[in-house]
ROSE-643704 format. One record per residue (C-alpha): residue in three letters; x, y, z. Coordinates in steps of 0.05 Angstrom, whole numbers, always signed. Each point is the difference from the previous one (the first is absolute). Layout:
N
+-----+--------+--------+--------+
!  aa !     px !     py !     pz !
+-----+--------+--------+--------+
! ala !      X !      Y !      Z !
...
+-----+--------+--------+--------+
# end
This chain:
447
+-----+--------+--------+--------+
!  aa !     px !     py !     pz !
+-----+--------+--------+--------+
! met !     +0 !     +0 !     +0 !
! pro !    +24 !    +72 !    -13 !
! ala !    +31 !    +33 !    +61 !
! pro !    -47 !    +49 !    +35 !
! asn !    +11 !    +73 !    -10 !
! ala !     +7 !    +56 !    +51 !
! ser !    -75 !     +3 !    +10 !
! gly !     -7 !    -76 !     +8 !
! arg !    -29 !    -10 !    -70 !
! gly !    +32 !    -40 !    -56 !
! pro !     +1 !    +30 !    -71 !
! thr !    -66 !    -23 !    -29 !
! arg !    +19 !     +7 !    -74 !
! arg !    +64 !    -40 !     +0 !
! arg !    -27 !    -67 !    -26 !
! leu !    -44 !    +35 !    -51 !
! leu !    +57 !    +40 !    -31 !
! gly !    +47 !    -59 !     +6 !
! ser !    -48 !    -42 !    -42 !
! leu !     -6 !    +52 !    -56 !
! gly !    +67 !    -15 !    -33 !
! leu !    +33 !    +49 !    -47 !
! ala !    -61 !    +10 !    -44 !
! gly !    -42 !    +21 !    +59 !
! val !    +53 !    +47 !    +27 !
! ser !     +9 !    +31 !    -69 !
! thr !    -73 !    +20 !     -1 !
! leu !    +14 !    +38 !    +64 !
! gly !    +52 !    +44 !    -33 !
! leu !    +66 !    -39 !     +5 !
! asn !     +6 !    -17 !    -73 !
! gly !    +49 !    +56 !    -12 !
! cys !    +52 !    -26 !    +50 !
! ser !    +67 !    -27 !    -21 !
! ser !     +8 !    -72 !    -21 !
! tyr !    +35 !    -21 !    +64 !
! leu !    -57 !    +27 !    +41 !
! ala !    -50 !    -39 !    -41 !
! ser !    +42 !    -63 !    +10 !
! ala !     -1 !    +12 !    +75 !
! leu !    -75 !     +9 !     +3 !
! val !    -12 !    -69 !    -30 !
! gly !    +45 !    -32 !    +51 !
! his !    +67 !     -9 !    -37 !
! pro !    +52 !     +3 !    +56 !
! leu !    +57 !    +49 !     -4 !
! pro !    +70 !    -21 !    +19 !
! pro !    +15 !     +6 !    +75 !
! glu !    +51 !    +57 !    -10 !
! thr !    -53 !    +44 !    -33 !
! val !    -26 !    +63 !    +35 !
! lys !    -63 !    +30 !    -29 !
! phe !    -12 !    +72 !    +18 !
! trp !    -64 !    +39 !    -17 !
! asn !     -4 !    +76 !     +5 !
! leu !    -39 !    +60 !    -26 !
! phe !    +56 !    +50 !    -13 !
! gly !     -3 !    +41 !    -64 !
! gly !    +33 !    +64 !    -23 !
! gly !    +62 !    +23 !    +38 !
! asp !    -14 !    -49 !    +56 !
! gly !     -1 !    -57 !    -50 !
! val !    +68 !    +21 !    -28 !
! arg !    +31 !     +2 !    +69 !
! met !    -30 !    -67 !    +19 !
! gln !    +28 !    -31 !    -63 !
! glu !    +68 !    +27 !    +19 !
! met !     -5 !    -31 !    +69 !
! leu !    -22 !    -67 !    -30 !
! ala !    +57 !     +1 !    -50 !
! asp !    +49 !    +12 !    +56 !
! tyr !    -30 !    -57 !    +40 !
! arg !     +6 !    -47 !    -60 !
! ser !    +72 !    +20 !     -9 !
! ala !    +16 !    -15 !    +73 !
! his !    -40 !    -66 !     -1 !
! pro !    +11 !    -34 !    -67 !
! asp !    -25 !    -65 !    +29 !
! val !    -70 !    +30 !    +10 !
! asp !    -50 !     -1 !    -57 !
! leu !    -35 !    +66 !    +18 !
! arg !    -64 !    +10 !    -39 !
! ala !    -32 !    +68 !    +11 !
! thr !    -68 !    +19 !    -28 !
! thr !    -31 !    +70 !     +2 !
! phe !    -76 !     +8 !     -2 !
! ser !    -44 !    +62 !     -6 !
! trp !     -1 !    +44 !    +63 !
! gly !    -59 !     -3 !    +48 !
! asn !    -59 !    -48 !     +0 !
! pro !    +22 !    -38 !    -63 !
! tyr !    +65 !    -19 !    +34 !
! tyr !    -35 !    -23 !    +64 !
! thr !    -50 !    -40 !    -40 !
! lys !    +57 !    -37 !    -36 !
! leu !    +34 !    -13 !    +66 !
! ser !    -64 !    -28 !    +31 !
! leu !    -14 !    -45 !    -60 !
! gly !    +70 !    -28 !     -2 !
! thr !     -1 !    -15 !    +75 !
! leu !    -70 !    -30 !     +0 !
! ala !    +22 !    -45 !    -58 !
! asn !    +58 !    -22 !    +45 !
! gln !    +50 !    +28 !    -49 !
! pro !    +24 !    +64 !    +33 !
! pro !    +67 !    +35 !     -8 !
! his !    +53 !    -12 !    +53 !
! val !     -2 !    +74 !    +18 !
! ala !    -47 !    +56 !    -18 !
! ile !     -6 !    +75 !    +12 !
! cys !    -59 !    +24 !    +42 !
! his !    -17 !    +70 !    +24 !
! leu !     -1 !     -3 !    +76 !
! asp !    -67 !    +35 !     +1 !
! arg !    -30 !    -57 !    -41 !
! leu !    +22 !    -57 !    +45 !
! glu !    -69 !     -8 !    +32 !
! thr !    -34 !    -38 !    -55 !
! pro !    +55 !    -50 !    -20 !
! val !    +13 !    -15 !    +73 !
! asn !    -73 !    -11 !    +18 !
! thr !    -14 !    -42 !    -61 !
! gly !    +59 !    -46 !    +14 !
! leu !    +42 !    +20 !    -60 !
! leu !    +65 !    +15 !    +38 !
! arg !    +49 !    -39 !    +41 !
! pro !    +24 !    +36 !    +63 !
! phe !    +73 !     +9 !    +17 !
! thr !    +30 !    -23 !    +66 !
! leu !    +51 !    +39 !    +40 !
! asp !    +48 !    -59 !     -2 !
! glu !     +0 !     -7 !    -76 !
! leu !     +8 !    +75 !     -8 !
! ala !    +57 !     +2 !    +50 !
! glu !    +34 !    -58 !    -37 !
! his !     +9 !    +49 !    -58 !
! gly !    +19 !    +60 !    +44 !
! ile !    -69 !    +31 !     -5 !
! arg !    -23 !    +29 !    +67 !
! pro !    -58 !    +46 !    +17 !
! ala !    +46 !    +53 !    +30 !
! leu !    +35 !     +9 !    -67 !
! phe !    -62 !    +29 !    -34 !
! his !    -37 !    +66 !     -2 !
! gln !    -46 !    -15 !    +58 !
! pro !    -67 !    +26 !    -27 !
! ala !    +10 !    -44 !    -61 !
! trp !    +18 !    -60 !    +42 !
! glu !    -61 !    +10 !    +44 !
! ala !    -44 !     +3 !    -62 !
! ala !    +28 !    -68 !    -21 !
! val !    -27 !    -34 !    +64 !
! leu !    -72 !    -22 !     +4 !
! gly !    -29 !    -45 !    +54 !
! glu !    +69 !     -5 !    +33 !
! lys !    +29 !    -33 !    -62 !
! ile !    +51 !    +29 !    -49 !
! trp !    -29 !     -1 !    -70 !
! ala !    +48 !    +44 !    -40 !
! val !    +71 !    +27 !     -3 !
! pro !     -2 !    +75 !    -15 !
! leu !    +39 !    +25 !    -60 !
! asp !    -10 !    +75 !     +6 !
! his !    -44 !    +57 !    +22 !
! his !    -20 !    +64 !    -35 !
! pro !    -37 !    +54 !    +39 !
! leu !    -40 !    +54 !    -35 !
! ala !    +52 !    +52 !    -20 !
! leu !     +4 !    +73 !    -18 !
! tyr !    +49 !    +12 !    -58 !
! tyr !    +26 !    +71 !     -5 !
! asn !    +39 !    +38 !    -54 !
! thr !    +59 !    +30 !    +37 !
! glu !    +10 !    +57 !    -49 !
! ile !    -72 !    +24 !     +3 !
! cys !     -3 !     -8 !    +75 !
! glu !    +65 !    +38 !    +10 !
! glu !    -27 !    +58 !    -41 !
! ala !    -64 !     -2 !    +41 !
! gly !    +41 !     +3 !    +65 !
! leu !    -24 !    -69 !    +23 !
! leu !    +67 !    -33 !    +14 !
! asp !    +43 !     +1 !    +62 !
! asp !    +75 !    +12 !     +3 !
! asp !    +14 !    -73 !    -19 !
! gly !    -43 !     +6 !    -62 !
! arg !    -57 !    -42 !    +28 !
! leu !    -73 !    +18 !     +1 !
! arg !    -26 !    +34 !    +63 !
! ala !    -55 !    -50 !    +11 !
! pro !    -69 !    +29 !    +18 !
! thr !    -29 !    -20 !    +67 !
! asp !    -74 !    +15 !    -10 !
! glu !    -52 !    +15 !    -53 !
! glu !    +13 !    +74 !     -4 !
! ser !    +76 !     -7 !     -7 !
! phe !    -11 !    -53 !    -54 !
! val !    -45 !    +47 !    -40 !
! lys !    +48 !    +58 !    +11 !
! met !    +57 !    -42 !    -28 !
! met !    -41 !    -18 !    -61 !
! leu !    -20 !    +73 !    -13 !
! ala !    +73 !    +22 !     +4 !
! ala !    +19 !    -53 !    -52 !
! lys !    -58 !    +22 !    -44 !
! glu !    +28 !    +71 !     +0 !
! val !    +63 !    -27 !    -32 !
! thr !    -30 !    -48 !    -52 !
! gly !    -56 !    +48 !    -19 !
! gln !    -51 !    -56 !     -6 !
! trp !     +2 !    -61 !    +46 !
! ala !    +37 !    -15 !    +64 !
! gly !    -10 !    -75 !     +1 !
! ala !    -32 !    -59 !    -35 !
! met !    -28 !    -69 !    +12 !
! gly !    -44 !    -46 !    -41 !
! ile !    -74 !    +17 !     +4 !
! asn !    -35 !    -31 !    -60 !
! asn !     +3 !    -76 !     -2 !
! asp !    +50 !     -1 !    +57 !
! ile !    -41 !    -31 !    +55 !
! ala !    +59 !    -28 !    +39 !
! thr !    +35 !    +67 !     +8 !
! gln !    -64 !    +34 !    +23 !
! tyr !     -9 !    -56 !    +51 !
! arg !    +71 !     +4 !    +27 !
! leu !     -5 !    +75 !    +13 !
! phe !    -69 !     -6 !    +31 !
! tyr !    +21 !    -58 !    +45 !
! thr !    +63 !    +39 !    +21 !
! leu !    -41 !    +61 !    +19 !
! cys !    -53 !    -41 !    +37 !
! ser !    +54 !    -35 !    +39 !
! gln !    +34 !    +66 !    +16 !
! ala !    -66 !    +23 !    +30 !
! gly !     -6 !    -64 !    +41 !
! gly !    -52 !    -35 !    -44 !
! thr !     -6 !    -70 !    -27 !
! leu !    -39 !    -32 !    -57 !
! val !    -20 !    -69 !    +24 !
! glu !    +15 !    -45 !    +59 !
! glu !    -13 !    -71 !    +23 !
! asp !    +31 !    -28 !    -64 !
! gly !    -45 !    +43 !    -42 !
! ala !    -66 !    -20 !    +33 !
! arg !    -12 !    +68 !    +32 !
! ile !     +2 !    +67 !    -36 !
! thr !    +34 !    +54 !    +41 !
! leu !     +7 !    +57 !    -50 !
! asp !    -18 !    +62 !    +39 !
! arg !    -42 !    +53 !    -35 !
! glu !    +36 !    +60 !    +30 !
! ile !    +70 !    -27 !    -14 !
! ala !    -19 !    -20 !    -71 !
! his !    -28 !    +70 !    -14 !
! arg !    +63 !    +31 !    +29 !
! ala !    +45 !    -42 !    -45 !
! val !    -40 !    +11 !    -63 !
! asn !     -8 !    +75 !    +13 !
! phe !    +76 !     +5 !     +4 !
! gln !     +9 !    -37 !    -65 !
! arg !    -52 !    +44 !    -34 !
! arg !    +33 !    +62 !    +28 !
! leu !    +62 !    -18 !    -39 !
! thr !    -36 !    -10 !    -66 !
! leu !    -64 !    +41 !     +1 !
! glu !    +10 !    +57 !    +50 !
! glu !    +74 !    +20 !     +0 !
! lys !     +9 !    -30 !    -69 !
! val !    +72 !    -21 !    +14 !
! met !    -11 !    -68 !    -32 !
! pro !    -39 !    -19 !    -63 !
! ser !    -66 !    -35 !    +12 !
! asp !     -7 !    -35 !    -68 !
! ile !    +65 !    -36 !    -13 !
! asp !    +17 !    -74 !     -3 !
! gly !    +61 !    -35 !    +29 !
! gly !    +42 !     +7 !    -63 !
! gly !    -17 !    +73 !     -6 !
! ala !    +20 !    +14 !    +72 !
! ile !    +67 !    -35 !    -12 !
! ala !    +11 !    +41 !    -63 !
! leu !    -13 !    +66 !    +37 !
! phe !    +54 !    -15 !    +52 !
! ala !    +48 !    -30 !    -51 !
! asn !     -6 !    +62 !    -43 !
! arg !    +12 !    +46 !    +61 !
! arg !    -69 !    +31 !     -4 !
! thr !    -14 !    -17 !    +73 !
! ala !    +42 !     +2 !    +63 !
! phe !    -33 !    -61 !    +32 !
! tyr !    -25 !    -69 !    -17 !
! ile !    -38 !    -47 !    +46 !
! gln !    +10 !    -75 !     -8 !
! gly !    +40 !    -59 !    +27 !
! gly !    +75 !     -2 !    -10 !
! trp !     -5 !    -46 !    -60 !
! glu !     +0 !    +58 !    -50 !
! leu !    +70 !    +20 !    +20 !
! thr !    +34 !    -28 !    -62 !
! thr !    -50 !    +36 !    -45 !
! phe !    +24 !    +67 !    +25 !
! leu !    +73 !    -20 !     +1 !
! thr !     -6 !    -18 !    -73 !
! ala !    -33 !    +67 !    -14 !
! glu !    +58 !    +33 !    +37 !
! val !    -46 !    +38 !    +48 !
! pro !    +37 !    +32 !    +58 !
! phe !    -41 !    -31 !    +56 !
! arg !     -1 !    -32 !    +68 !
! leu !    -55 !    -38 !    +36 !
! thr !    -25 !     -8 !    +71 !
! ser !    -58 !    -34 !    +33 !
! phe !    -67 !    +36 !     -6 !
! pro !     +0 !    +57 !    +51 !
! lys !    -41 !    +10 !    +62 !
! val !    -67 !    +34 !    -16 !
! phe !    -43 !    -19 !    +59 !
! glu !    +16 !    -23 !    +72 !
! arg !    +46 !    -60 !    -12 !
! his !    +56 !     -6 !    -50 !
! val !    -16 !    -68 !    -32 !
! ala !     -4 !    -21 !    -72 !
! trp !    -28 !    -58 !    -40 !
! asp !    +51 !    -54 !    -12 !
! gly !     +2 !    -64 !    -41 !
! ser !    +47 !    -59 !     -7 !
! his !    +15 !    -56 !    -49 !
! ser !    +19 !    -66 !    +32 !
! phe !    +20 !    -71 !    -16 !
! val !    -49 !    -56 !    +16 !
! ile !     +2 !    -76 !     -9 !
! pro !    -65 !    -26 !    -30 !
! arg !    -26 !    -65 !    +31 !
! leu !    +17 !    -64 !    -37 !
! asp !    -31 !    -66 !    +24 !
! gly !    +55 !    -50 !     +4 !
! gly !    +56 !    +51 !     -9 !
! ser !    +69 !    -22 !    +21 !
! asp !    +48 !    +31 !    +49 !
! glu !    +50 !     +9 !    -57 !
! arg !    -51 !    +44 !    -35 !
! ile !     -7 !    +44 !    +62 !
! gln !    +75 !     +5 !     +8 !
! ala !     +8 !    +22 !    -72 !
! ala !    -54 !    +53 !    +11 !
! met !    +34 !    +25 !    +63 !
! arg !    +68 !     +5 !    -33 !
! phe !    -32 !    +40 !    -57 !
! ile !    -36 !    +47 !    +48 !
! arg !    +64 !    +14 !    +40 !
! gly !    +38 !    +11 !    -65 !
! met !    -50 !    +51 !    -24 !
! leu !     +1 !    +37 !    +67 !
! asp !    +75 !     +7 !     -6 !
! arg !    -10 !    +32 !    -69 !
! thr !    -50 !    +53 !    +21 !
! leu !    +51 !    +56 !    -10 !
! thr !    -18 !     -9 !    -74 !
! trp !    -74 !     +3 !    +18 !
! ala !    +11 !    +64 !    +40 !
! lys !    +23 !    +35 !    -63 !
! gly !    -73 !     +2 !    -22 !
! gly !    -22 !    +40 !    +61 !
! his !    -23 !    -57 !    +45 !
! leu !    +31 !     -2 !    +69 !
! pro !    +30 !    -68 !    +17 !
! ala !    -36 !    -35 !    +57 !
! trp !    +64 !    -41 !    +11 !
! gln !    +39 !    +44 !    +49 !
! pro !    +70 !    -27 !    -16 !
! val !     -9 !    +33 !    -68 !
! arg !    -41 !    +60 !    +25 !
! ser !    +54 !    +19 !    +51 !
! ser !    +59 !    -12 !    -46 !
! ala !    +48 !    +53 !    -24 !
! glu !    -17 !    -20 !    -72 !
! phe !    -73 !    +17 !    +10 !
! glu !    +18 !    +68 !    +28 !
! thr !    +38 !    +16 !    -64 !
! leu !    -64 !     -9 !    -41 !
! gln !    -30 !    +68 !    -14 !
! pro !    -53 !    +21 !     +4 !
! his !    -38 !    -43 !    +49 !
! tyr !    -51 !    +17 !    +54 !
! glu !    +30 !    +55 !    +43 !
! ser !    -44 !    -19 !    +59 !
! leu !    -56 !    -46 !    +21 !
! pro !    -63 !    +23 !    +35 !
! ala !    +16 !    +20 !    +72 !
! asp !    -59 !    -38 !    +29 !
! gly !     +6 !    -62 !    -44 !
! val !    -34 !    -29 !    -61 !
! val !    -68 !    -31 !    -11 !
! tyr !    -14 !    -61 !    -42 !
! asp !    -68 !    -14 !    -31 !
! pro !    -49 !    -28 !    +51 !
! arg !     -7 !    -76 !     +7 !
! ala !    -59 !    -24 !    -42 !
! trp !    -10 !    -51 !    -55 !
! tyr !    -19 !    +57 !    -47 !
! ser !    +58 !    +46 !    +18 !
! gly !    +70 !    +12 !    -28 !
! ser !    +35 !    +23 !    -63 !
! gly !    -47 !     +2 !    -60 !
! ser !    -56 !    -26 !    +44 !
! asn !    -75 !    +14 !     +2 !
! leu !    +11 !    +43 !    +63 !
! gln !    +46 !    +46 !    -39 !
! val !    -48 !     +3 !    -58 !
! val !    -60 !    +18 !    +44 !
! val !    +35 !    +53 !    +42 !
! gly !    +46 !    +28 !    -54 !
! ser !    -55 !     +9 !    -52 !
! ala !    -44 !    +38 !    +50 !
! val !    +57 !    +45 !    +22 !
! gly !    +26 !    +11 !    -70 !
! ala !    -69 !    +24 !    -24 !
! ala !     -2 !    +50 !    +57 !
! met !    +71 !    +24 !    -13 !
! ala !    -18 !    +11 !    -73 !
! gly !    -62 !    +40 !    +20 !
! tyr !    -52 !    -51 !    -23 !
! gln !    -30 !    -10 !    +69 !
! ser !     +1 !    +30 !    +69 !
! pro !    +40 !    -26 !    +59 !
! gln !    -66 !    -23 !    +31 !
! ala !    -18 !    -40 !    -62 !
! ala !    +70 !    -29 !     -3 !
! tyr !     -6 !    -23 !    +72 !
! gln !    -67 !    -31 !    -12 !
! gln !    +23 !    -36 !    -63 !
! ala !    +62 !    -27 !    +35 !
! arg !    -39 !    -21 !    +62 !
! glu !    -53 !    -37 !    -40 !
! gly !    +52 !    -34 !    -43 !
! leu !    +39 !    -23 !    +60 !
! gln !    -62 !    -26 !    +33 !
! glu !    -17 !    -41 !    -62 !
! leu !    +69 !    -30 !     +1 !
! ala !     -5 !    -15 !    +75 !
! asn !    -67 !    -35 !    -13 !
! thr !    +30 !    -44 !    -55 !
! pro !    +25 !    -68 !    +24 !
! ala !    +76 !     -9 !     -4 !
! pro !    +27 !    -50 !    -50 !
! ser !     +6 !    -70 !    +29 !
+-----+--------+--------+--------+
# end
């Protein structure tokens, strides 16, 4: 019988999907996979030295991951490392679920830490033990602690964090210097409340003559969500609790957050209200704005554009200086009948990738592995986050419908984005978000 999951339930679809064979899986969208993946799904065993690794990294992240994988292959010529990249978001997690339910998972996979809830509770992952981690020199104290804590559910370790990337404020140093916003060390004098933030933006607008900052508005739900969740958390609010069963979004705090976002776009007009993610990037890359709001992963875009810039964590606007944070992590999907040799190969690969995260950091992600994060080599990388939020970071709330690219982000981000663009009031945005969250809370979790 399949092993029980963290909720005491076994995966109810395993035998069904296992009986479909390749033809059945193809009808579910796997027909475009590589030939070796198709072979695996119909049960053809791979040699014992093989390590299969699934991930969702595209763009600049994909290039850096390929560099890390190539270096690992060079150092381990005896390992047949087979890496497959799938489309970001829900398509990737669907592929990972199907492969695991068919009992043909990869040895190692990437998972956003804020999306652990569902694969853990549906029995798709194998937990790590402290002993096997320690055997490979991997200890909890050697990680960015908020990321490590997010990897633990039900007192079991389900993931090994790769990185973390708080919401950031990029700033053009030349524009900010002309606006008188830098200190003697050439760093931004960070605002400490709403009024000083707006004052900073207005000073930058005087220099550019049009916009002070930019962030994606149109069709950029995730960015809207990250800013809103940051502001709500700074004001002491939460979205959901009790693993998503209870909605805790406070009306007053939500109005306060949305009103601030609208102040930037509609009242002070220091940021455009009708621009998509690509347009916002272009404004900052072309030096038409002093500021850009996003995670650190756009760093190489602006280095390539030769923008004179630095970045720091999103500033304090309300009572607490916190910011949204996210992490990628390594997980080991469950395999019925898997061997200890398979686990050891996976562990060696994970440790090898942790040791190569200086390459990963070049893309703007902060290494979760502190031996790299605290190294002199990391400090030579410029730019990187100048500072982290003084009061800590906040990960997405625990819920089966939460996490990167999730329904929670869609529900909240679309409501807030419409208000920030001027299509609806803060009151309407709150009501839309609240009703959407309640509908998700009322929906049974996958089993």
